[in-house]
Structures are given as structure tokens and as C-alpha cells.
N, C-alpha and C positions, 0 to 999 in steps of 0.2 A: 504494500500500500504506500502511495507516494503523494506528497503535496508540495507544491512549489509556490513561493510568495516572492514576487520581485517588485522593486520600486525604482523610480527615477526621480524621487524627491530630492531637493537640495540637501547636501550632506547625507546622501543615502545610506552611508555606512553606519549612521547613528541607529539604524534599525537594530544592530547588535546590542546597543545599550538598552533599548526598550524590551527586547526579548531576553536580556541577560544571558546571551550566548555569544562568546567571542568569535568573530569571523575567522580568526586564524587557527581555531581549534575545532576538532570534531567532538561532539557531545554524544555520548551513548548512555542510555538508561535502560536497566532491566525492568520490565513490567511483568505483571502477572500473566500476560498473554503472549509475551515475546520480547523483542529488543527494538527500541526506538533510537534512531540516529538522526542528529541535527547537524547539517553542514552547510557551508556557503560556497557555491561554485564561483561567485563573484562578489566582491565587497569593495567598491570604490565610492568616492564622493558623488560620482555621476550615476552609478547604478549598483544596487545591492540585491542579491537573490539568496534566500534561505530555503532549504529543503528539509522536509521531514520524511524519513523513510521508516516504515514499521514492518518488521519481519516477524510474522506470527510463528509461534512454536506450537505445533499440534499437541505435544505432550502437556504443555502448560495449559492450553485451552481445555483439554480433557480434565485436567486436575481442577481447574476453575469451575467447570460444570459440575463435577462430582462434589466439590466443596459446598455448592449451593443445592445439592441434591436434585439437580434438574429443575429446581423451582422456577427458574427463569422462563421456562416454557418455550424457549427459542430453539432454533435448529441445532445449537450446540449442547442442548441439555441431555442428549442421549449418550454423550461420552466421546470416545476416540474416533470411531468411524462414523461419518455423516455425509449425506449427499450434498449438504451445503455447509462446509466446515467453518467458513469465516464470514462474519458479518462485518465487512470492511468499514462501512461508515461508523458503526458503533465502536469498533476497535480504534479507528483513527481519531475519533472524538476523545476517547480515553487518553490516547497518546498526546494529543494537543493539551489536554488538561494537566498531564504530568510534566510535560516538557516546557510549557509556557504558562505555568500557573500564575506567576506574578503579573505578567502582562494581561492575562485574562481578567484579573481582578483590578486592572488599572494601576498597577504599582511598578515603580522602577527606582533604581538607586541613583542613576544619572540621566541627564536629558529629560527630566520629569516634565518639563514644559511642552515636550513634543508628544506626550501621550494623547492630548486632545486635538492635535493637529490632523487635518485631513491629508493622508498620504496617497499619491497616485500609485495604484497597485494593479498588478496582473497576477491572478491566482490561477494555477493550473492543477487540474485533477485529471490525470490520464484515464482513470477508470473510477467512475462514481456509480455505485449501485443505486437504482431509483425506481420506485413504484410509480408508474405513470409516464415514464419516458421523458423526452426533452421538454414537453410542455409543462410537466410538473416541476422540472428544474427551473425553468423561466418563471413560473408562477411563484416559486419560493424566493428567488434571488432578485428579480427585477423590482419588486416593490421596495426593496432596501437600497435602491440606487445603483445597482450593478448592471452593466451590459453583459449579456450572456452569449457565448458562442458554444452551442451544444450540438453534439452529433452522437446518435445512437451507434453503438458498436455491433457488428454482426456476430452472430453465434459462431460462424466459421467463415473467414474471408474467402475460402476456396469453395464454399457452398452457399452462395447468396440466396438460394431458394429456401434455406432454413430460416431466414428472417433475422431480426435483430435480437440481441440479448437485452436483458433488463439492466444494462450498464451503458453509461454515456461517457464520452470524453468532453470535459467541461473546461472552458477558459472564462474567467470572470475579470472584468476590468471596472475600475471606479476609483473614487477618492473617498477614503474612510479613515477614521482613527484606528490605529493598530489594535487596541483592546476590543473595539467594536467588531473588527474583521474576525478576530479569533473567537469571539462569542458567537458570531453568526455561523462560523464553521462548526463549532462544538455542538450547537443546537441542531443545525439543519442537516448535517451529514447523516446522523442516525434517523432523523425524522423522514428524510427522503427515502432512505432504505426501508423504513417501516418496521424495524425490529431491533432488538438489543441482544447482546451476547451474555448479558448478566441479569440478575434478579432486579426487578423494578418494584420499588416500594415508596414510602413517604419521602425518603431522602432524595429520591430522584425528582419528585415534584419540587422540593426546595431548590435543588440544583438547576432545574429548568427555569424556575422563576428568577433565580439569581443571574443566570446567563441571558435569559430572554428579556426580562424586564419590560419596559415600555415599548420597545420595538416589536416584541412578539405580541404584546397586548393589542396593538393596533394593526397587526399584519392582516391583510384581507383573507388569507387562508389559515388563520390562526388555529381554528378548531381542528382542521385536518392535521396540521403539523403537531399539535399537542397530542392528539389521539395516537398518532404513529410514534411519537417520542416515548409515550407511556404504554406502548404495546396494547392499546385499546382497553386498558383496565378501567372499567367504567367509573369506579369510585375515585380513582386517582385523577382521571381526566376531568371529572366534575370538580374536584378540589382545585385543580390547576386553573380551570376556566373561570371559576368564581373569583379567585384571587387576581387573575388577569383582567377580569371585568372591573375590579376595583382600581387597578392601575390605569386602565383605559379611561375610567371616569375621572380620575384625578388629573390625567393629562389632557382631557377634553376641554373645550371652551365652556365657560360658565353659562348658566341658563339665560343670562342677559345677552350673551354673545350669540348663542345658538341654542334654540329649544331642543330639548332631548326628545328623541324618537321613542315611542312606546315599544315595549318588547313585543316580538311576534307572538300571536296567540297560540300558534302551534309549535313553538320552540321546544325542543326536547330538554332544554335546560331550565332556567329559572332557579328556584331553590334546589340545592343539590339532591339529585335523585337518590343516591345512596343514603344520605341523611334522612330523607323521607322514609326509606325502607326501615332504617333502624328505629325511627320514631314510631312507625306503625307497629313494628314487632314488639318494642318495649310497651307500647300502649296495650296490646293484647295481653302480654304476660303480666301486666300490673292491674288488670281488671279484677276488682275485689271479689267478684262472684266466682272466679276461677280458683282462688286460693293457692296460687302457684308459689312455692318456696324453693324449688330446685329445678334447674334448667340445664339441658345438654345442648351445646352449640355444635352442631355436626357440620364439619367443614369450616372450622372457625377462622382459618387464614391468619391474618395479622391481629386478630383479637379485638376488632373495633366494637362488635356487639358485646363481647365480654367486658370491655372497659365500661360500657354503659351499665351493664348489669351489676358490676362490682359496686357502682355508686348507689345502688338501690339496696338498703339494709334488709328489705323483706326477703331477699334471696340468700339463703344460708348455705346453699350447696350449688356450685357451678362447675361444669366440666366442659372443656373444649377439646374436640377431636379433629385431627387432620391427618392426611396420609403422609405429609412431608415432615420428617424429623427436624431438618435444619430450620424450616419455617417455624415450627413449634418452639425451638430454642430462641429464635428472635422474638417471637411473641411473648415468651416468658420474660425476656428482658424489657420489652415495651410495657408490660403490665406490672413490672416491679414485683414479681411474685415472691421474691425473697424477703420483702418487708414483713415486719412482725405480724403474725396472725393471718396473713392472707392465704398462705399455703394450706391452712386448715379448712379454708372455705372454697378455694379454687384449685382445680387440677387440670393439667393438659396431658392428653394421651394421644399416641399414634395409633391409627386404625383405619379401616376401610369400611365405607358404608355398605358395601356389597356383602359383608360377612356378618353373621350374627355374633354379637358381642355382649356377654353378660355384664360387662362394666357399664353398659348403658341402661340397665334395668333399674327400676325404682325411682325414676325422675318424674316430676309432675309434668314437665313440658320438654319438648325437643324443638329445635329450630334448624331449618335448612334454608339459609339465606343465599340465593343465587348460586346454588350448588348443583342441582340435578342436571342442568344443561351442560355441565362439564363431563358428564358420564355418557357412555355409549347407550343408545336407547334400549338395546337388548339386556342391559344390566338393571333396568329400572324395576323389574319384578323382584330381583334380589334385594334391592334397596328397600322396596316396600315391605318385603318379608322381614328384613332386619329391623327397620324402624317401627312399623305398625304391628308386626306380628310378634317379634321377639322382645324389643324394648317396651313397646306398647305404653307410652306415656299418656296421661290424661288429655294433654293438648299437644298438637303438632302444628307449628307455623311454618309455612313453606312459601318462598317467593321465587319467581322466574320471569325472564323478559317476555314481553308480548311482541311476537314477531311482526304483527301487523303495523306496529308503531315505528318500525325501522324506516319506513318511507318518509317519516318526518325528520329523520336524522340526516342533515345535509352532508356530513362528512362520510357517510356510509354508502359504499357502492351498492347498486341494486342487486338484491339477492344475497348479499354478504351477511354473515353473522356479526354481532356486536363485538365479539372477542374471538381471537384466533383459536382459542382452546375450546370454544363451544362446539359440542357434537350435534346439537339440535337447538331450535327455538320454536316455541309453540304459539299458534294463534289462540285467541280466547276460546274458540270452540274446542280445540285440541286439549287445552288445559282443563276445561270443564269436563270433557269426557274422561281424561285420566284420573282427575281427582274424584269424580263420582264413582268410578270403578274401584279405586282403592278404598274409598269410604265404605262402599257396599261390602267389599270382600272382608275387611277387617273390623266391621261394626263400628264405624265412626260416622258422625254427622259432619258435613262440610259446609263451610260458608266461604264464599269468594268475595274479595274486595279489590277495587282498583288501587294502584299505587302511582302517584304522580298525577299531573293534570290530564283529565280525560278528554281526548280528542273526539269530536262528534262523529267522525267516521272511523278513525284508526284505533280508538280506545285509549287506555292508559299506557305509558311506557313500560310498566311492569305490573305483575299481577300477584295477588296474595291469596293463599288458601289457609283457612283455620279449621283444623280437624279436631273434633271433640269426641272422646271415646264414649260409646254407649253400652252400658251393662258390662257383660263378661267379654274377655278377649276373644277375637276371632282366631280361626285356625291359620 
């Protein structure tokens, strides 16, 4: 992976001071995924060019994937052998952050006054992986003031009938401050590629906001870039977009200068959808008539629901189950389970929803929040047997996306699922049919509720079912 940045600014060799890399030396840094090298083919007062070369190490990539337990969900998560072993944009973004960290943050030891200066630049990316091809590259870079020379690369130059690869040769020209250029690269390279080689969580949202800031908040294709930067993880995307909305509002003209436009009635955003899910789930669990004191969060992930439930004194026994042991370890840290008394009340266990598990017996309620769509459809009978037949809590709360509403999501291609790991997404009718069948088989009553703003034609963005056990357990 290769990146070149050249300038003809006055005293061009000052670029080395801003990057804190001496033009007469070669800089090498060992990364968790390979070796990054920074060098200068030319460094004079008339022209200066700096290059970043990243050489991935497949063994390190495999170890990085195993360290995260495959929880990143990307093509590297399977380990050593993979049909798509390198996510070049994601890897190069990490290398930029590690090699030019001070300049990314707008810091320098010398020539500090030049950090805010517009430098005439030519940026060369011989191979940029991109979903959407040349048009997507132009749509990302041109609103930031760059001129783009983009050409799709053929799959095989000797076999033109095979068509083009999802890789472009890109040359960008423009005048920008050096910190701005580096931040543009660090954000847009993985966003255009549409995937990450590492786990994406709350820290990635913070990094995206730090590097994107106001320029990303006002970018015309912001929603798509944010969604691909965060691997389409709905709750993270919603968090990032809400904070970017606040940045955009603070940067916008006042009401006296320009009246604010009302939000679109059919926008899939507004209040954060995942927060609405959690509010609805906690609302059900805290209904006094249900008398719920113990809850099992099945597919607990990062523990956002558990964090809410911990703050409710009425719940004296909580358990979170997930299939990923590394993710559970991170969740334990986030929930501060080592603090006094909390481990007596909260437990995290590794397990699978498709297997009957006696550890889940005896709970008043179980929650499956945006979980079942990550499972293959033929496994749902086993999930139902495990949750409703074996564990058989008095109340089961389950949420899943409404596929019909995807048409309102501007950043989602037609026919695509909301998340790359979704195995299916149901319409309202399909959800009703499945929940009715499960309720009948295991002797539960079921109530369905909309989640999020209810579109007059498409319905709500998400759907919730509340199962209440009736009499004795079903078979």
C-alpha cells in the first residue's frame, strides 16, 4: 500500500518539520499489521515529496484477528487464509495515524505557523479500494476542495472483457493545510473501502469525530461515509450522526441569518434509534405489573442495555451472554464489574443461543435486542427451543429491523441489509407470522409494538415483540 504527498509551496522542505520526519532519513515503524516506511524521494525548497509505504504481514494480520476473536466481522476475522486478506484503506489509515500522529492533531515542534497555511498539494494513491467506483471517489473528495483524477483499474489488463476491479488509481490536487489533508485521508480511505480490519466500537466513533469534525458534519455525503466508516453498526452510526448534527448546527448560520429547515418527516434518524430501543425495552421490564427482578440479556454485545439495567435497583440479578469471549472481556471493563458488590449482582457468560443452557433458567425476563437477524434462518427453531422452551422466562422482549423501512434509509443501496452481518431482515408480516408461531408453540401470549417513528407506508424502522408466558411451559 502506497501514498505519495508532494508540494511546490514556498520553502517546500518545511513539510518535514510539520510531519516531524527528517527528509534525509528513512523512518520505519513496526505496526500490529506490518511495517510502515516514510521516505522522501525529493526535498528541496522548490518541491518536496513524502511517501508512505505499508507492507502488511499476513502472520501479524492473522494474530490481530485472533486477538479480537473475529469480533470485527470483517474479511480478516477468519484468520490466516482469506479470499480478501487486506483491507488496504483501513490499514493505510492506521499507518497514517501512527506515523503522522502529531500532524494529524495539528501539532509541530517547529514551523508551527505553517500548520494553518494552505499548501498546494498533489496526492497520489496508485490503488484505492472503493465501493462505488470513480464516482464515489469524486463525491467524497470534491466537496472538500480537491480536483480528482480517477481511473478504475481493470481486473486483468490482458483480459479487458473481465471488466474493472473495485480499485481506482487516484490523483488529488488542491490547496489545504497539512493537518486537514491527513485527517481527510485517515477518514475517507476506510470509508470509501467500506470496511475495517479491526473491531469497531465506541472508541472508533470518538476517533471519527475527532478527525472528521466540522468538515465531515457538513459533507453532502456524510451519512454514507459515516455508515461505511463504522461498518454499518446501527447504534454507532446513530451516535456519530447525532453528534455531527450538533457540530453542523453550531457551524451553521444563526436563525436570523438563515431559517432552519424542518427535519424530513420520513428521516430514519431523529432521536437515536438504538436509544429508543433501549428505552422501550427498559420500559417493558420496569412495568410494575410484571414484577421483573432478574433479566438475561442474550447477545449482550458491548453491554449498553446492561448498563441501563444496572442503574435500576429493582433488578437484583442480571446476566449477559454473548458468543465472543474477547467482547465479553471488554464489556466487563466498560461496566466496571470489579467495583464493590457489582459482581454479586451481574454476571457475563459465553454461550450460544442455539444451544440449551441451564444457566439461563430461572430468570423473570430475557431480552434479544437486534440479535436474531445475525443468525442463519434455519437456526431460529433452535433459538426458540433454547429461549422459550428451555429457559422459559416469564417475559421475553425481542427486537429486529423492519425490512420495509430500509427504503427510507438514503445511504442504503436497494435490496441491501442494514448491516453486513445480517442473515435476514423481516417485513412486518414476516415478523408477525414468526412471533405468532413461536407464541403458539411455547404457550406465550405476544404483543407487537413499533419502534421509532412510524412511516405511513413503510412502518417503523424497527419492531418489538413482548412475549408473556401463559400457564405451564410448552414442550
